[in-house]
TIRO-2110 file (N, C-alpha, C; in Angstrom, 1 decimal):
// TIRO-2110
14.1, 19.7, -13.6, N, 1, A
13.8, 18.6, -12.7, CA, 1, A
13.4, 19.1, -11.4, C, 1, A
12.3, 18.6, -10.9, N, 2, A
11.8, 19.0, -9.6, CA, 2, A
12.4, 18.2, -8.5, C, 2, A
12.8, 18.9, -7.4, N, 3, A
13.4, 18.3, -6.2, CA, 3, A
12.3, 18.0, -5.2, C, 3, A
12.2, 16.7, -4.7, N, 4, A
11.3, 16.3, -3.7, CA, 4, A
12.0, 16.1, -2.4, C, 4, A
11.6, 16.7, -1.4, N, 5, A
12.2, 16.6, -0.1, CA, 5, A
11.7, 15.4, 0.7, C, 5, A
10.6, 14.8, 0.4, N, 6, A
10.1, 13.6, 1.1, CA, 6, A
9.5, 12.6, 0.2, C, 6, A
9.4, 11.4, 0.7, N, 7, A
8.9, 10.3, -0.1, CA, 7, A
7.3, 10.4, -0.1, C, 7, A
6.7, 10.0, -1.2, N, 8, A
5.3, 10.0, -1.3, CA, 8, A
4.8, 8.6, -1.6, C, 8, A
3.9, 8.1, -0.8, N, 9, A
3.3, 6.8, -1.1, CA, 9, A
2.1, 7.0, -2.0, C, 9, A
2.0, 6.2, -3.1, N, 10, A
0.9, 6.2, -4.0, CA, 10, A
0.4, 4.8, -4.2, C, 10, A
-0.9, 4.6, -3.9, N, 11, A
-1.6, 3.3, -4.0, CA, 11, A
-1.8, 2.9, -5.5, C, 11, A
-1.4, 1.7, -5.8, N, 12, A
-1.6, 1.2, -7.2, CA, 12, A
-3.1, 0.9, -7.4, C, 12, A
-3.8, 0.6, -6.4, N, 13, A
-5.2, 0.2, -6.5, CA, 13, A
-6.2, 1.4, -6.7, C, 13, A
-6.1, 2.3, -5.8, N, 14, A
-7.0, 3.4, -5.8, CA, 14, A
-6.4, 4.8, -6.2, C, 14, A
-5.1, 4.9, -6.3, N, 15, A
-4.4, 6.1, -6.7, CA, 15, A
-4.2, 7.1, -5.6, C, 15, A
-4.6, 6.8, -4.4, N, 16, A
-4.5, 7.8, -3.3, CA, 16, A
-3.0, 8.0, -3.0, C, 16, A
-2.6, 9.3, -2.7, N, 17, A
-1.3, 9.6, -2.4, CA, 17, A
-1.2, 10.2, -1.0, C, 17, A
-0.1, 10.0, -0.3, N, 18, A
0.1, 10.5, 1.0, CA, 18, A
1.6, 10.6, 1.3, C, 18, A
2.1, 11.5, 2.2, N, 19, A
3.5, 11.5, 2.6, CA, 19, A
3.8, 10.2, 3.3, C, 19, A
5.0, 9.6, 3.1, N, 20, A
5.3, 8.3, 3.6, CA, 20, A
5.3, 8.3, 5.1, C, 20, A
5.5, 9.5, 5.8, N, 21, A
5.5, 9.5, 7.3, CA, 21, A
4.1, 9.3, 7.8, C, 21, A
3.1, 9.5, 7.0, N, 22, A
1.7, 9.4, 7.4, CA, 22, A
1.1, 8.0, 7.1, C, 22, A
1.8, 7.1, 6.6, N, 23, A
1.3, 5.8, 6.2, CA, 23, A
1.5, 4.8, 7.3, C, 23, A
0.5, 4.0, 7.6, N, 24, A
0.6, 2.9, 8.5, CA, 24, A
1.1, 1.6, 7.8, C, 24, A
1.7, 0.7, 8.6, N, 25, A
2.2, -0.5, 8.0, CA, 25, A
1.6, -1.7, 8.7, C, 25, A
1.4, -2.8, 7.9, N, 26, A
0.9, -4.1, 8.5, CA, 26, A
1.9, -4.8, 9.3, C, 26, A
1.5, -6.0, 9.8, N, 27, A
2.4, -6.7, 10.7, CA, 27, A
3.7, -7.2, 10.0, C, 27, A
3.7, -7.3, 8.7, N, 28, A
4.8, -7.7, 8.0, CA, 28, A
5.7, -6.6, 7.5, C, 28, A
5.2, -5.4, 7.7, N, 29, A
6.0, -4.2, 7.3, CA, 29, A
5.6, -3.6, 6.0, C, 29, A
4.5, -4.0, 5.4, N, 30, A
4.1, -3.5, 4.1, CA, 30, A
3.2, -2.3, 4.3, C, 30, A
3.3, -1.3, 3.4, N, 31, A
2.4, -0.1, 3.6, CA, 31, A
0.9, -0.4, 3.4, C, 31, A
0.1, 0.3, 4.2, N, 32, A
-1.4, 0.1, 4.1, CA, 32, A
-1.9, 1.4, 3.5, C, 32, A
-2.7, 1.4, 2.4, N, 33, A
-3.2, 2.6, 1.8, CA, 33, A
-4.2, 3.2, 2.8, C, 33, A
-4.1, 4.5, 3.0, N, 34, A
-5.1, 5.2, 3.9, CA, 34, A
-6.5, 5.4, 3.2, C, 34, A
-6.6, 5.2, 1.9, N, 35, A
-7.8, 5.4, 1.2, CA, 35, A
-8.6, 4.1, 1.1, C, 35, A
-8.0, 3.0, 0.6, N, 36, A
-8.8, 1.7, 0.4, CA, 36, A
-8.3, 0.6, 1.3, C, 36, A
-7.4, 0.9, 2.2, N, 37, A
-6.9, -0.1, 3.2, CA, 37, A
-6.3, -1.3, 2.6, C, 37, A
-5.7, -1.2, 1.4, N, 38, A
-5.1, -2.4, 0.8, CA, 38, A
-3.6, -2.4, 1.2, C, 38, A
-3.1, -3.5, 1.6, N, 39, A
-1.7, -3.7, 2.0, CA, 39, A
-1.0, -4.2, 0.8, C, 39, A
0.1, -3.6, 0.4, N, 40, A
0.8, -4.0, -0.8, CA, 40, A
2.1, -4.9, -0.4, C, 40, A
2.1, -6.1, -0.7, N, 41, A
3.2, -7.0, -0.5, CA, 41, A
3.8, -7.5, -1.8, C, 41, A
4.9, -8.3, -1.7, N, 42, A
5.5, -8.7, -2.9, CA, 42, A
4.8, -9.8, -3.7, C, 42, A
3.9, -10.5, -3.1, N, 43, A
3.2, -11.6, -3.8, CA, 43, A
1.7, -11.3, -4.1, C, 43, A
1.1, -10.5, -3.3, N, 44, A
-0.3, -10.2, -3.5, CA, 44, A
-0.7, -8.9, -2.8, C, 44, A
-1.9, -8.4, -3.2, N, 45, A
-2.4, -7.3, -2.5, CA, 45, A
-3.6, -7.8, -1.6, C, 45, A
-3.7, -7.3, -0.4, N, 46, A
-4.8, -7.8, 0.4, CA, 46, A
-5.3, -6.7, 1.2, C, 46, A
-6.6, -6.8, 1.5, N, 47, A
-7.2, -5.8, 2.4, CA, 47, A
-6.9, -6.1, 3.8, C, 47, A
-6.6, -5.1, 4.6, N, 48, A
-6.3, -5.3, 6.0, CA, 48, A
-7.5, -6.0, 6.7, C, 48, A
-7.3, -7.1, 7.4, N, 49, A
-8.3, -7.9, 8.0, CA, 49, A
-8.4, -9.2, 7.4, C, 49, A
-7.6, -9.5, 6.3, N, 50, A
-7.5, -10.8, 5.8, CA, 50, A
-8.2, -11.1, 4.5, C, 50, A
-9.0, -10.3, 4.0, N, 51, A
-9.7, -10.5, 2.7, CA, 51, A
-8.8, -10.3, 1.6, C, 51, A
-8.5, -11.3, 0.8, N, 52, A
-7.6, -11.1, -0.3, CA, 52, A
-8.2, -10.3, -1.5, C, 52, A
-7.4, -9.4, -2.0, N, 53, A
-7.9, -8.7, -3.2, CA, 53, A
-7.1, -9.1, -4.4, C, 53, A
-6.3, -10.1, -4.3, N, 54, A
-5.5, -10.6, -5.4, CA, 54, A
-6.4, -11.3, -6.4, C, 54, A
-6.0, -11.2, -7.7, N, 55, A
-6.8, -11.9, -8.7, CA, 55, A
-6.2, -13.4, -8.9, C, 55, A
-5.0, -13.6, -8.5, N, 56, A
-4.4, -14.9, -8.7, CA, 56, A
-3.8, -15.3, -7.3, C, 56, A
-3.9, -16.6, -6.9, N, 57, A
-3.3, -17.0, -5.7, CA, 57, A
-1.8, -16.9, -5.7, C, 57, A
-1.2, -16.6, -4.6, N, 58, A
0.3, -16.6, -4.5, CA, 58, A
0.8, -18.0, -4.6, C, 58, A
2.0, -18.1, -5.3, N, 59, A
2.6, -19.5, -5.4, CA, 59, A
3.8, -19.6, -4.5, C, 59, A
END
């Protein structure tokens, strides 16, 4: 078993990976992908700037 000393962020949309200390967060505290600029929240994925990338509206 490999030991990892730091957390790694991996984007579900584009697959980009980065150390968690290098990730920016949106105004609600969700991580923003450095590759595709998608913010991952609990209800939907959205591009920073307000354009929704979700396939279904949040309920």
